[in-house]
C-alpha positions in Angstrom: -44.7 24.7 -26.0 -41.8 24.1 -28.5 -39.4 26.7 -27.2 -39.8 25.0 -23.5 -38.2 21.7 -24.9 -35.6 23.5 -26.6 -34.6 25.2 -23.4 -34.9 21.3 -21.6 -32.9 19.9 -24.4 -30.1 22.4 -24.0 -30.1 22.2 -20.4 -30.0 18.2 -20.5 -26.9 18.7 -23.1 -25.3 21.3 -20.8 -25.6 18.9 -17.9 -24.5 15.7 -20.2 -21.4 17.7 -21.5 -20.5 19.0 -17.7 -20.4 15.4 -16.7 -19.1 13.7 -19.5 -16.2 16.6 -18.9 -16.1 15.8 -15.3 -15.3 11.9 -16.1 -12.4 13.3 -18.6 -10.6 14.9 -15.6 -11.2 12.1 -13.2 -9.6 10.0 -15.8 -6.7 12.2 -16.5 -6.1 13.0 -13.3 -6.4 9.8 -10.8 -3.0 10.0 -9.6 -3.5 13.8 -8.2 -6.7 12.0 -6.3 -4.6 8.5 -5.6 -1.1 9.8 -4.5 -0.2 12.9 -2.4 3.5 12.4 -2.1 6.1 14.7 -0.1 9.0 15.0 -1.9 12.4 15.7 -0.8 15.2 17.6 -2.2 18.1 14.7 -3.0 21.0 16.2 -0.6 18.4 15.0 2.2 19.6 13.2 4.9 17.0 10.3 5.5 19.3 7.7 7.7 19.9 9.1 11.0 21.0 5.4 12.8 23.8 4.0 12.4 22.3 1.1 11.6 20.1 2.7 9.0 21.6 2.6 5.0 20.2 4.4 2.6 20.5 2.9 -1.1 18.6 3.9 -4.4 17.4 1.1 -7.0 17.2 1.8 -10.4 14.1 1.3 -12.3 13.0 1.9 -15.9 12.8 6.4 -15.8 13.3 6.6 -12.4 15.8 6.0 -9.1 13.3 4.7 -5.9 14.9 5.8 -2.4 15.0 2.9 0.2 15.6 2.8 3.7 17.4 -0.7 4.8 17.7 -1.6 8.7 20.5 -3.7 8.8 20.8 -5.8 11.9 24.0 -8.1 12.5 22.4 -11.6 12.3 18.6 -11.2 11.4 15.7 -13.5 11.9 14.5 -12.1 8.7 13.0 -9.0 6.9 9.9 -6.8 6.8 9.3 -5.8 3.4 7.2 -2.6 4.2 4.9 -1.1 1.8 3.7 2.4 3.2 0.7 4.3 2.6 -0.2 7.2 -0.1 0.8 9.8 1.7 4.1 11.2 2.8 7.4 10.2 2.3 10.1 7.8 4.3 11.2 10.7 6.9 7.8 10.6 8.0 6.9 6.7 7.5 10.5 5.3 8.6 9.4 5.1 12.3 9.7 2.6 15.4 12.4 1.1 14.3 12.9 0.1 18.2 10.0 -2.6 17.2 12.0 -4.6 14.6 15.3 -4.5 16.4 13.5 -5.9 19.6 11.7 -8.6 17.4 15.5 -9.0 15.5 14.2 -8.4 12.1 16.0 -6.1 9.2 13.1 -3.4 7.8 13.4 -2.5 3.9 10.8 0.2 3.0 10.9 2.1 -0.4 9.4 5.4 -1.5 7.2 5.6 -4.2 8.3 7.4 -7.9 8.1 11.1 -6.7 7.9 10.6 -2.7 10.5 12.1 -1.3 13.9 11.8 -3.3 12.8 8.9 -5.2 12.7 10.3 -8.9 9.8 9.9 -12.1 6.5 10.1 -11.3 3.6 7.5 -10.9 2.1 6.7 -14.5 0.1 3.3 -14.0 -0.7 0.1 -11.5 1.7 -2.4 -13.4 4.4 0.3 -13.1 4.3 0.2 -9.4 4.1 -3.3 -9.1 7.0 -3.6 -11.0 9.0 -1.1 -9.0 8.1 -2.8 -5.5 9.2 -5.9 -7.6 12.7 -4.2 -8.3 13.3 -3.4 -4.6 12.6 -6.6 -3.2 15.0 -8.3 -5.9 17.5 -6.1 -5.2 17.3 -6.8 -1.3 16.3 -10.5 -1.4 19.4 -12.1 -2.0 20.4 -11.0 1.7 17.7 -13.2 3.0 17.8 -16.7 1.5 16.7 -18.6 4.2 15.5 -16.3 6.9 11.7 -15.4 7.3 10.0 -13.1 5.3 7.7 -10.5 6.3 5.3 -8.6 3.1 4.0 -5.9 5.1 0.9 -3.6 3.6 -0.2 0.2 5.4 -3.5 1.2 3.6 -2.5 1.9 -0.2 0.2 -0.4 0.6 -1.7 -3.4 1.1 -3.1 -4.0 -2.5 0.8 -3.6 -3.6 1.8 -6.0 -0.8 -1.0 -8.8 -1.6 0.2 -8.6 -5.5 3.7 -8.9 -4.3 3.2 -11.9 -1.5 1.1 -13.6 -4.4 3.9 -13.3 -7.2 6.1 -14.5 -4.5 3.7 -18.0 -4.0 3.8 -18.6 -7.3 7.5 -18.4 -8.0 8.0 -21.3 -5.4 9.1 -18.9 -2.5 6.5 -17.7 -0.5 6.4 -15.3 2.5 6.1 -16.6 5.6 4.1 -13.8 6.8 1.7 -11.3 5.1 0.8 -8.5 7.1 -2.4 -6.1 5.9 -3.1 -3.2 7.9 -6.2 -1.0 7.2 -6.4 -2.8 3.6 -8.9 -2.8 1.2 -10.5 -5.4 -0.4 -10.3 -3.3 -3.7 -9.4 0.2 -4.8 -11.9 -0.2 -7.2 -14.6 -0.9 -4.9 -13.9 1.6 -2.1 -14.1 4.2 -4.6 -17.9 3.1 -5.6 -18.4 3.5 -2.2 -17.1 7.0 -1.9 -17.8 8.2 -5.6 -21.2 6.1 -6.5 -21.7 8.2 -9.4 -18.5 7.3 -11.0 -17.9 4.2 -13.6 -15.9 1.7 -11.9 -14.7 1.4 -15.7 -12.6 4.8 -15.5 -10.7 3.5 -12.7 -7.1 3.1 -13.7 -5.7 1.5 -10.4 -8.1 -1.3 -9.3 -5.9 -2.4 -7.3 -7.9 -5.7 -6.6 -6.5 -7.0 -3.1 -9.1 -9.7 -2.4 -7.9 -11.2 -6.3 -4.5 -11.2 -5.7 -4.8 -12.0 -2.0 -6.1 -15.3 -3.2 -2.9 -16.5 -4.4 -1.0 -15.9 -1.4 0.9 -18.8 0.4 1.4 -18.9 4.2 -0.2 -16.7 6.7 -1.9 -13.8 6.5 -2.5 -11.1 9.5 -4.9 -8.3 9.0 -4.9 -5.4 11.0 -8.2 -3.1 11.1 -9.2 -0.5 13.4 -13.0 -0.4 14.3 -13.4 3.7 13.9 -11.2 3.4 10.5 -13.1 7.3 8.8 -11.4 6.2 5.5 -11.5 2.2 4.5 -14.2 0.7 6.6 -13.5 -2.1 8.9 -16.1 -4.6 6.3 -13.8 -4.3 3.8 -11.1 -6.4 6.1 -14.0 -8.5 7.1 -14.1 -9.4 3.0 -10.4 -10.4 2.7 -10.4 -12.6 5.8 -13.6 -14.3 4.7 -12.0 -15.1 1.3 -8.8 -16.3 2.7 -8.8 -19.3 4.9 -5.4 -18.7 6.0 -6.0 -15.3 7.3 -6.5 -13.7 11.1 -8.2 -10.6 11.5 -7.2 -8.7 14.4 -9.6 -5.7 15.0 -8.3 -2.6 16.9 -10.8 -0.9 19.2 -11.0 2.7 19.1 -8.1 2.5 16.5 -8.8 5.0 13.4 -7.1 4.7 10.1 -3.7 6.7 10.9 -3.3 6.3 14.3 -3.7 2.4 14.3 -0.3 1.8 14.4 -0.3 3.7 18.5 -2.1 1.2 19.8 -0.6 -1.1 22.6 -3.1 -4.1 21.2 -1.7 -3.9 17.6 2.4 -3.0 18.3 2.0 -6.7 20.9 -0.1 -8.6 18.8 2.6 -7.6 15.5 5.9 -8.4 17.5 4.1 -11.9 18.7 3.8 -12.7 15.5 7.4 -12.1 14.2 8.4 -14.2 17.2 6.5 -17.2 16.4 7.6 -17.4 13.0 
């Protein structure tokens, strides 16, 4: 009997140590689970259209690569924060939509993405980097319309920036969140229910941040989103009296922007500002 108890104790202790080791790995390697950058060589030409310009923004320990569509007399600007994979070469597309609506487009790559140097090391660093890019381009749009746009990962960053602009007394005219999560912490708990939420170093609490947004909010979500369920947008819409939820029928997570229902509504929203 004693031998059996010892054996069971050893098995339990081994399992506990293995689980503890897994949690340590998750803590130390969250960036590899959340971010999937596609680096580019420094001499890669990102700007291939005459009205698109490549700029760089200095941040502590890195330089961020930014593309800027500049029109002769734009109505305003769409400040676009992209998802967690790829780089500007794949994200800075469909520029004609913004020309048709007469809006400039500004889009940065995060640290380690594309031609941006450095590496992501924390949530506050992401917030600060986004703010630095906005501060560099903002003077050009004094008195014009400002649209803060986030896609997937970028929705939490967009909500934070828009909330900060509201607190500073210069709110965005429109905040657009496409396939958003109510929080990364909540999404992670749905996917990995066995992992303590306290281990997550990138909580990205969109719902909490969105509460400080001043101005209109539009949420776009596909009813077939396989990565971030539609219920996340419904929670956000329920928490924001100034939000409109547009459900795109048949759209998944990565193809929503290809649906005419999304494009038509988004262009109309820009034109109505």
